[in-house]
C-alpha positions as CSV (number, residue, x, y, z in Angstrom):
1,M,2.4,-22.2,-4.4
2,L,3.1,-20.1,-1.3
3,I,4.3,-16.6,-2.1
4,H,7.3,-17.2,0.2
5,T,8.3,-20.2,-1.9
6,A,7.8,-18.4,-5.2
7,I,10.0,-15.5,-4.1
8,E,12.7,-17.9,-2.8
9,Q,12.7,-20.0,-6.0
10,K,12.9,-16.9,-8.3
11,L,15.7,-15.4,-6.4
12,L,17.7,-18.6,-6.2
13,T,17.4,-19.0,-10.0
14,A,18.1,-15.4,-10.9
15,F,21.0,-14.7,-8.5
16,D,22.6,-18.0,-7.4
17,P,23.1,-16.5,-3.9
18,V,25.7,-17.7,-1.3
19,F,23.0,-16.8,1.3
20,L,19.3,-16.3,0.9
21,E,16.7,-15.8,3.6
22,V,13.1,-15.0,2.8
23,I,11.1,-14.2,6.0
24,N,7.4,-13.8,6.2
25,E,7.0,-10.9,8.6
26,S,3.2,-10.5,8.1
27,S,2.5,-11.6,11.7
28,N,4.3,-8.4,12.8
29,H,1.6,-6.3,11.1
30,N,-2.2,-5.8,11.3
31,V,-3.2,-8.6,8.9
32,P,-5.2,-11.8,9.3
33,A,-3.3,-14.9,10.7
34,G,-1.6,-16.8,7.9
35,S,-1.2,-13.8,5.6
36,E,1.7,-13.5,3.2
37,S,1.8,-9.7,2.7
38,H,5.0,-8.5,4.3
39,F,8.4,-10.0,3.6
40,K,12.0,-9.5,4.3
41,V,14.7,-10.7,2.0
42,V,18.3,-11.0,2.9
43,I,20.3,-12.0,-0.2
44,V,24.1,-12.3,-0.6
45,T,25.4,-12.8,-4.1
46,A,28.4,-12.0,-6.3
47,A,25.9,-10.7,-8.9
48,F,25.8,-7.5,-6.8
49,D,29.5,-6.8,-7.1
50,G,29.9,-3.3,-8.6
51,M,26.2,-2.4,-8.2
52,R,25.0,0.4,-6.0
53,L,22.2,-0.2,-3.5
54,L,19.4,1.2,-5.8
55,A,20.5,-1.0,-8.7
56,R,20.5,-4.1,-6.4
57,H,17.0,-3.3,-5.2
58,R,15.8,-2.8,-8.7
59,A,17.3,-6.1,-9.8
60,V,15.5,-8.0,-7.0
61,N,12.2,-6.1,-7.6
62,A,12.4,-7.0,-11.3
63,V,12.7,-10.7,-10.5
64,V,9.7,-10.6,-8.1
65,A,7.7,-8.0,-10.1
66,E,4.6,-10.3,-10.4
67,E,4.4,-10.8,-6.6
68,L,4.9,-7.1,-5.9
69,A,2.2,-6.1,-8.3
70,E,-0.4,-8.6,-7.2
71,K,0.3,-10.2,-3.8
72,I,2.8,-8.4,-1.6
73,H,2.2,-5.2,0.4
74,A,5.7,-4.7,1.6
75,L,9.2,-6.1,0.8
76,A,12.2,-5.2,2.9
77,L,15.4,-5.8,1.0
78,H,18.9,-6.4,2.5
79,T,21.2,-6.9,-0.4
80,Y,24.9,-7.6,0.0
81,T,28.0,-8.8,-1.9
82,P,29.8,-11.7,-0.3
83,S,32.6,-9.5,1.0
84,E,30.1,-7.0,2.6
85,W,28.2,-9.9,4.2
86,Y,31.2,-11.6,5.7
87,E,32.6,-8.3,7.0
88,Y,29.4,-7.0,8.6
89,Y,26.6,-9.4,9.0
90,A,27.5,-13.1,8.7
91,E,26.8,-13.8,12.4
92,T,23.7,-11.6,12.8
93,P,21.5,-10.5,9.9
94,P,20.0,-7.0,10.3
95,A,16.7,-6.8,12.2
96,S,13.6,-5.3,10.6
97,P,12.1,-2.2,12.2
98,K,8.9,-2.4,14.2
99,C,5.7,-1.7,12.4
100,F,4.2,1.7,13.4
101,G,1.0,1.2,11.3
102,G,-2.3,1.6,13.1
103,S,-5.0,-1.0,13.2
104,K,-8.0,-1.0,10.9
105,A,-10.1,-0.4,14.0
106,D,-8.2,2.8,14.8
107,K,-8.9,4.1,11.2
108,A,-12.6,3.3,11.4
109,S,-13.0,5.5,14.4
110,L,-11.6,8.6,12.6
């Protein structure tokens, strides 16, 4: 099973989100083509009502703990309650920052 699919299925089951987007952003980084190492998750769920940001991230990380431990290098989380989402981002989800990591070739020359 693709890592993308595993993450998506686990989050759908655990949080019953009103909106979920799992984006493979590996191509934005210095990894081989077809890699599944860098992901962005945008999740909107009532399960986050009353939770602070850190608690939301911990809850998501707990659900995808296996993938984080064994398969994923980076996971960007954008976690919202439905009221936050509809007020701020429903039309345009937040963009991920650009990668500032160097290439492996740059590191080899040091």
